[in-house]
C-alpha angles and dihedrals in degrees: 000000000000128000092272095063122232095337090048090054091049090050091048091053096047116062092201091058096038095080099032110119091202090061090049090051091047091049090049091050091049092049091047090050092047091050093047091049091050092047090052100039100041095068091042091052091048090051092049091047090051091050092049091047089052091051096048097078091048091049091046090052091050093048091048090051091048090050092050091049092047091049092049092048091048090053092050092047092051090050091049091049090051091052090048090051089052091049090048092050092049090048091052091049092049091048089052093049091048091049091052092049091051091049094053 
């Protein structure tokens, strides 16, 4: 594309538009607007990026802590389920023994 961006390229390709001063003014206004937006947004984006970069380590630490807690709770839950399975097995065995004693 030409130096004037997309509108510049369109003007370069169309002889009717190539020499139209209104198009040149419009292209200039568009370029000025684009530059002003970039001049305004670039520092804001850098500031936001810096803030996000500063938050990342804190968020990583929180996620790591949450993962450790979840892992610990999972371990405890699995142990409790194992104990419950043992209790259930003992209950079934006792029920069987009691049933045999009643039958005899």
